[in-house]
C-alpha positions in Angstrom: 53.2 -14.4 -89.4 52.5 -11.4 -87.3 49.3 -10.4 -89.2 47.9 -13.9 -88.9 48.6 -13.9 -85.1 47.0 -10.5 -84.8 43.9 -11.6 -86.7 43.6 -14.7 -84.4 43.8 -12.5 -81.3 41.3 -10.0 -82.6 38.9 -12.8 -83.6 39.1 -14.6 -80.3 38.6 -11.3 -78.4 35.5 -10.6 -80.5 34.1 -14.0 -79.9 34.8 -13.8 -76.1 32.9 -10.5 -75.9 30.0 -11.6 -78.1 26.7 -10.9 -76.4 24.7 -14.1 -76.0 21.1 -13.7 -77.2 19.9 -17.3 -77.2 20.2 -20.5 -75.2 18.6 -23.7 -76.3 14.9 -22.9 -77.1 15.1 -19.5 -75.5 16.0 -16.3 -77.4 15.9 -12.6 -77.0 13.7 -11.0 -79.6 12.8 -7.3 -79.5 14.2 -7.1 -75.9 11.9 -9.9 -74.7 12.7 -13.5 -73.7 10.8 -15.9 -76.0 10.6 -19.7 -75.8 10.2 -21.3 -79.2 10.4 -25.0 -79.9 9.6 -27.3 -82.8 8.1 -30.7 -82.2 8.0 -33.5 -84.7 4.7 -35.3 -85.1 3.4 -37.0 -88.3 -0.1 -36.2 -89.4 -0.6 -33.6 -86.6 -3.6 -31.4 -86.8 -4.9 -28.3 -85.0 -7.9 -30.3 -83.7 -5.6 -32.9 -82.1 -3.5 -30.2 -80.5 -6.6 -28.3 -79.3 -8.0 -31.4 -77.7 -4.7 -32.1 -75.9 -4.1 -28.5 -74.8 -7.7 -28.2 -73.5 -6.8 -30.9 -70.9 -4.0 -28.8 -69.4 -5.3 -26.8 -66.4 -2.7 -24.1 -67.1 -4.0 -23.4 -70.7 -7.1 -21.4 -71.3 -8.8 -19.3 -74.0 -7.8 -21.5 -76.9 -8.6 -19.8 -80.2 -8.1 -20.9 -83.8 -7.1 -18.6 -86.6 -6.6 -19.6 -90.3 -3.0 -20.7 -89.7 -2.4 -20.5 -86.0 -3.7 -21.5 -82.6 -3.3 -19.1 -79.6 -4.0 -19.5 -75.9 -3.1 -18.1 -72.5 -0.8 -19.9 -70.2 -1.4 -19.3 -66.5 0.7 -20.4 -63.5 2.8 -23.1 -65.2 5.2 -24.7 -62.6 8.5 -26.6 -62.9 8.5 -30.1 -61.5 12.3 -30.3 -61.1 12.1 -33.8 -59.5 10.4 -35.2 -62.6 13.5 -34.2 -64.6 15.9 -35.7 -61.9 17.2 -32.4 -60.6 17.7 -32.1 -56.8 16.4 -29.2 -54.8 20.0 -28.0 -54.1 20.9 -27.7 -57.8 17.6 -26.1 -58.8 17.4 -22.3 -58.6 14.8 -21.0 -56.1 12.8 -19.2 -58.8 12.3 -22.5 -60.6 11.3 -24.3 -57.4 8.7 -21.6 -56.4 8.0 -19.9 -59.7 4.7 -19.8 -61.6 5.1 -18.8 -65.3 2.3 -17.2 -67.4 2.1 -15.7 -70.8 0.8 -16.1 -74.3 1.4 -19.1 -76.6 0.9 -19.6 -80.2 1.2 -22.8 -82.2 1.7 -23.3 -86.0 1.5 -26.6 -87.8 3.5 -27.4 -90.9 4.6 -30.7 -92.7 4.6 -33.2 -89.8 5.8 -30.8 -87.2 4.5 -27.9 -85.1 6.1 -24.9 -83.6 5.2 -23.5 -80.2 6.1 -19.9 -79.4 5.6 -18.7 -75.8 5.8 -14.9 -75.4 5.2 -12.2 -72.8 6.4 -14.6 -70.1 5.6 -13.4 -66.6 6.7 -14.9 -63.4 5.9 -14.9 -59.6 7.9 -16.7 -57.0 11.0 -16.4 -54.8 14.5 -15.5 -56.0 16.2 -15.4 -52.6 16.7 -11.7 -52.2 13.2 -10.8 -53.4 9.7 -12.2 -53.2 7.8 -11.6 -56.5 4.1 -11.4 -55.5 2.8 -9.6 -58.6 3.6 -11.0 -62.1 6.9 -9.6 -63.4 8.4 -10.0 -66.9 10.9 -12.9 -66.9 13.0 -10.9 -69.3 14.0 -8.6 -66.4 15.3 -11.5 -64.4 17.1 -13.5 -67.1 18.7 -10.7 -69.2 20.8 -7.6 -68.8 21.5 -4.5 -70.8 17.8 -3.7 -71.2 17.0 -7.1 -72.6 19.7 -7.2 -75.2 21.9 -9.9 -73.6 21.1 -13.0 -71.7 22.4 -13.3 -68.1 25.1 -15.9 -67.6 23.3 -17.0 -64.4 20.4 -18.3 -66.5 22.5 -19.9 -69.3 22.9 -23.2 -67.5 21.3 -26.6 -67.8 19.7 -26.3 -64.4 18.1 -22.9 -65.2 17.1 -22.3 -68.9 17.7 -26.0 -69.6 15.3 -27.1 -66.9 12.8 -24.4 -67.7 12.9 -25.6 -71.4 12.2 -29.2 -70.3 9.2 -28.1 -68.2 7.8 -26.0 -71.0 8.3 -28.8 -73.5 6.6 -31.3 -71.1 3.5 -29.1 -71.2 3.6 -28.1 -74.9 4.6 -31.4 -76.5 1.8 -33.6 -77.6 2.2 -37.0 -75.8 0.5 -40.0 -77.2 -0.4 -42.6 -74.7 -1.7 -46.1 -75.4 -4.6 -46.6 -73.1 -5.7 -49.7 -74.9 -3.7 -52.6 -73.4 
């Protein structure tokens, strides 16, 4: 009985001290925060994605390789009201922040994967005004980018940021013929 109890205590202690490295569509990879999401869309093509992304003012320099599309993301903002978050419950950096970086898209079997790397941010965080682009990793992680900060692992922080990114990266089909 005592060995079983000891095992349970050790296992729960280890789980409590586990270092979180992902939250939703965000993960730490090589000490960098990366947003990666997979979107389902039957018969999706690079041409369709390129046409859609070209309309987004925050996306530029769209390039096609053999099996991947890449582009720059500049000054993407979070419309927290669109996702029904109040100003009070939205962190200041998401209210004022502009997010930039490099995106890549791969298409496979009725779905496509968006990877957003080298995410940089400008904005206000209360105690600091970020005028020059600064890596998001430094704000949302600790221990030199090996562990996510608990402050960011919340629905109104990473959750809201993921919704804003998905809103821009996910292909929306609208029926204009009515």
